[in-house]
ZAMARGU-4260 file (C-alpha; in steps of 0.2 Angstrom, whole numbers, plus 5000, padded with zeros to 4 digits):
<rodrens>
0) 4890/4897/4707 | 4889/4916/4709 | 4877/4914/4724 | 4889/4902/4733 | 4903/4914/4730
5) 4892/4929/4737 | 4888/4918/4752 | 4906/4914/4755 | 4911/4932/4754 | 4898/4937/4767
10) 4904/4923/4778 | 4922/4929/4777 | 4917/4947/4780 | 4907/4942/4796 | 4921/4931/4802
15) 4934/4945/4799 | 4923/4958/4808 | 4920/4946/4823 | 4939/4943/4824 | 4943/4961/4824
20) 4930/4965/4837 | 4937/4953/4849 | 4954/4960/4856 | 4968/4947/4857 | 4972/4953/4874
25) 4955/4945/4880 | 4963/4928/4877 | 4980/4932/4885 | 4985/4932/4903 | 4993/4948/4910
30) 5010/4940/4910 | 5008/4937/4891 | 5002/4955/4888 | 5017/4963/4897 | 5030/4950/4890
35) 5027/4957/4873 | 5036/4973/4878 | 5052/4963/4882 | 5058/4966/4864 | 5057/4985/4865
40) 5072/4996/4871 | 5071/5000/4889 | 5066/5018/4885 | 5052/5013/4873 | 5046/4999/4885
45) 5044/5012/4899 | 5035/5024/4887 | 5022/5010/4882 | 5020/5005/4900 | 5016/5023/4906
50) 5004/5026/4891 | 4994/5011/4895 | 4995/5013/4914 | 4988/5031/4911 | 4972/5023/4903
55) 4971/5009/4917 | 4972/5023/4930 | 4973/5012/4945 | 4982/4996/4952 | 4976/4985/4966
60) 4989/4978/4978 | 4984/4964/4991 | 4998/4968/5003 | 5006/4962/5019 | 5014/4979/5023
65) 5010/4987/5039 | 4997/5001/5037 | 5009/5015/5041 | 5023/5008/5030 | 5010/5005/5016
70) 5005/5024/5016 | 5023/5030/5015 | 5026/5017/5001 | 5011/5023/4991 | 5016/5041/4993
75) 5033/5038/4986 | 5026/5028/4971 | 5014/5042/4967 | 5028/5055/4967 | 5034/5045/4952
80) 5017/5040/4945 | 5004/5052/4951 | 4991/5046/4938 | 4990/5029/4946 | 4978/5026/4960
85) 4985/5013/4972 | 4972/5002/4980 | 4980/4993/4995 | 4970/4979/5003 | 4980/4974/5018
90) 4979/4955/5021 | 4992/4942/5026 | 4994/4924/5031 | 4983/4909/5026 | 4968/4921/5024
95) 4977/4929/5009 | 4979/4912/5001 | 4961/4907/5004 | 4955/4924/4998 | 4965/4923/4982
100) 4960/4905/4979 | 4941/4909/4982 | 4942/4924/4970 | 4951/4914/4957 | 4939/4899/4958
105) 4924/4911/4956 | 4932/4919/4941 | 4933/4936/4950 | 4950/4944/4945 | 4952/4958/4958
110) 4970/4960/4962 | 4985/4965/4951 | 5000/4963/4963 | 5002/4954/4979 | 5016/4951/4992
115) 5018/4937/5005 | 5029/4926/5015 | 5037/4910/5007 | 5024/4898/5013 | 5010/4909/5007
120) 5018/4913/4991 | 5020/4894/4987 | 5001/4892/4991 | 4996/4907/4980 | 5006/4900/4965
125) 4997/4883/4967 | 4980/4891/4965 | 4985/4896/4947 | 4982/4914/4951 | 5000/4920/4947
130) 5009/4924/4931 | 5028/4925/4929 | 5035/4942/4926 | 5053/4945/4921 | 5055/4963/4928
135) 5070/4972/4921 | 5074/4976/4939 | 5077/4957/4943 | 5095/4958/4936 | 5100/4967/4952
140) 5095/4953/4963 | 5107/4938/4965 | 5101/4921/4958 | 5099/4915/4976 | 5086/4928/4978
145) 5074/4924/4964 | 5067/4910/4954 | 5071/4907/4936 | 5053/4907/4930 | 5050/4925/4936
150) 5036/4921/4949 | 5045/4927/4964 | 5057/4942/4968 | 5059/4948/4986 | 5050/4964/4992
155) 5061/4962/5007 | 5069/4948/5017 | 5069/4945/5036 | 5085/4938/5043 | 5082/4926/5058
160) 5093/4928/5073 | 5095/4922/5091 | 5089/4936/5103 | 5094/4937/5121 | 5091/4948/5136
165) 5106/4958/5139 | 5103/4959/5158 | 5103/4940/5159 | 5116/4936/5146 | 5132/4944/5143
170) 5137/4945/5124 | 5152/4934/5126 | 5142/4921/5135 | 5128/4921/5121 | 5126/4904/5112
175) 5138/4904/5096 | 5131/4887/5089 | 5115/4878/5090 | 5123/4865/5100 | 5126/4877/5114
180) 5107/4878/5117 | 5108/4860/5124 | 5119/4866/5139 | 5110/4864/5156 | 5111/4883/5159
185) 5098/4887/5146 | 5085/4874/5152 | 5068/4882/5155 | 5075/4899/5149 | 5071/4899/5130
190) 5056/4903/5119 | 5051/4897/5102 | 5037/4900/5091 | 5024/4886/5089 | 5024/4888/5070
195) 5043/4890/5067 | 5043/4878/5053 | 5055/4887/5041 | 5068/4886/5055 | 5065/4868/5058
200) 5067/4864/5039 | 5083/4874/5038 | 5091/4865/5053 | 5086/4848/5045 | 5093/4853/5029
205) 5109/4858/5037 | 5112/4843/5048 | 5102/4830/5038 | 5085/4823/5042 | 5091/4809/5055
210) 5104/4820/5064 | 5093/4835/5063 | 5078/4826/5071 | 5089/4819/5085 | 5095/4837/5088
215) 5077/4844/5089 | 5072/4830/5101 | 5086/4834/5113 | 5082/4853/5111 | 5064/4849/5116
220) 5069/4842/5132 | 5076/4859/5137 | 5058/4864/5143 | 5056/4877/5130 | 5042/4890/5132
225) 5032/4889/5116 | 5024/4905/5111 | 5015/4913/5096 | 5021/4929/5087 | 5038/4935/5085
230) 5035/4952/5091 | 5027/4945/5107 | 5042/4934/5109 | 5054/4949/5108 | 5044/4958/5120
235) 5045/4943/5132 | 5064/4942/5130 | 5065/4961/5134 | 5054/4959/5149 | 5065/4945/5156
240) 5052/4931/5155 | 5065/4921/5146 | 5084/4924/5142 | 5084/4918/5124 | 5073/4918/5109
245) 5079/4904/5098 | 5073/4910/5081 | 5067/4928/5081 | 5064/4940/5066 | 5078/4952/5066
250) 5065/4966/5063 | 5057/4963/5080 | 5073/4962/5090 | 5079/4978/5082 | 5063/4987/5085
255) 5064/4984/5104 | 5083/4987/5104 | 5080/5004/5096 | 5068/5008/5110 | 5082/5004/5122
260) 5075/4988/5128 | 5088/4976/5136 | 5088/4965/5120 | 5102/4961/5107 | 5105/4948/5094
265) 5118/4936/5087 | 5119/4925/5072 | 5120/4906/5073 | 5125/4894/5059 | 5115/4890/5048
270) 5110/4908/5046 | 5095/4910/5035 | 5082/4923/5030 | 5064/4922/5026 | 5058/4932/5010
275) 5043/4942/5007 | 5039/4939/4989 | 5032/4951/4976 | 5020/4943/4963 | 5010/4947/4948
280) 4992/4942/4945 | 4989/4930/4931 | 4973/4940/4926 | 4978/4957/4933 | 4964/4970/4928
285) 4978/4983/4926 | 4993/4973/4919 | 5003/4989/4914 | 5001/4998/4930 | 5005/4982/4939
290) 5021/4980/4930 | 5026/4998/4934 | 5022/4995/4953 | 5033/4980/4953 | 5047/4988/4943
295) 5047/5003/4955 | 5046/4992/4971 | 5061/4982/4965 | 5071/4998/4958 | 5084/5006/4968
300) 5072/5020/4972 | 5059/5008/4979 | 5071/4997/4988 | 5080/5012/4996 | 5063/5018/5002
305) 5059/5001/5010 | 5077/5001/5018 | 5073/5018/5025 | 5058/5010/5034 | 5070/4997/5042
310) 5066/4983/5030 | 5081/4972/5025 | 5081/4972/5006 | 5090/4960/4994 | 5094/4972/4979
315) 5112/4974/4977 | 5120/4991/4981 | 5106/4997/4992 | 5112/5005/5008 | 5105/4995/5023
320) 5099/5002/5040 | 5108/4987/5048 | 5123/4982/5037 | 5129/4969/5050 | 5114/4958/5046
325) 5121/4955/5028 | 5139/4953/5033 | 5137/4935/5033 | 5128/4927/5018 | 5111/4919/5023
330) 5102/4905/5015 | 5085/4911/5008 | 5071/4899/5014 | 5061/4903/4998 | 5044/4896/4991
335) 5053/4883/4981 | 5062/4877/4997 | 5049/4878/5010 | 5033/4874/5000 | 5036/4856/4995
340) 5042/4851/5013 | 5030/4862/5023 | 5017/4849/5027 | 5030/4836/5033 | 5040/4849/5042
345) 5024/4855/5051 | 5020/4837/5056 | 5037/4834/5062 | 5039/4850/5072 | 5022/4847/5081
350) 5027/4830/5085 | 5044/4835/5093 | 5039/4852/5102 | 5020/4852/5105 | 5015/4833/5106
355) 5008/4833/5089 | 4995/4847/5092
</rodrens>
């Protein structure tokens, strides 16, 4: 009896030691680790994040920011948190989705934070590589600009406008409605991106599928020049290759306009914006530093920094470089909108505008 009792006690000690030797965080996702801090006061939560981030020492950001902007962004963040090294790996588009998918499938957890367009954000979420993160800064974004679960909050947004060459089109003659693009005067004088799927989806949502497809087929008969790259299209409009760019990124138009190119913009209804979403890695190697980076990016300081670099931001109360872009409320073509319809939209778009190619 004593022998059995002694054996049982040894087993209990071994089990207890083994349990203590294995940190519970090893079984938790990054989102679960950071979520534990939600019960703390704002001040204590920040102290804990900073303390743990000091020990983590770095954070890895798979970013679509341009190199020059990324450098400014990191310098500003490091003024606030000089003890965190920010490793930025610039990647965007489908390559970003494929890379994250490949790493996740291989069990290689290399990134902490990433940002991407709506379609790519939807694809990254589908890989299982993301965790929700309810940053305290999300309260300063409208419900239309964030998902309930906490997977997506916009780093910035890109309003989509109609661009036109001011030497070829007077402002009072510029199209005011999408129906105006069907006028004979614009035939052979417009350009559209060969992958303008969000625009296509928004128009169909606005008109309804049947009426929207009918409009698109009539528009396609206007002999539209199909191009690739929004910056290239703005350049072509500025050079007078075509009078109108149907759906241009406002950032591209403003860039050329600032350089005194003969280009301007106007807003058509439905007016929409494409978000660039900030996301938290499910298995972030540096979860506390990642939380600090996301919090700072979404803070008034971080959003103001991005606005100073001519990005349009969604946080309430931030001074914008071009306030006129936000005078009219836009529909956000977010991951939950574009993701589920992307495949069908792409198929319909190609069928109408590029003969199925």
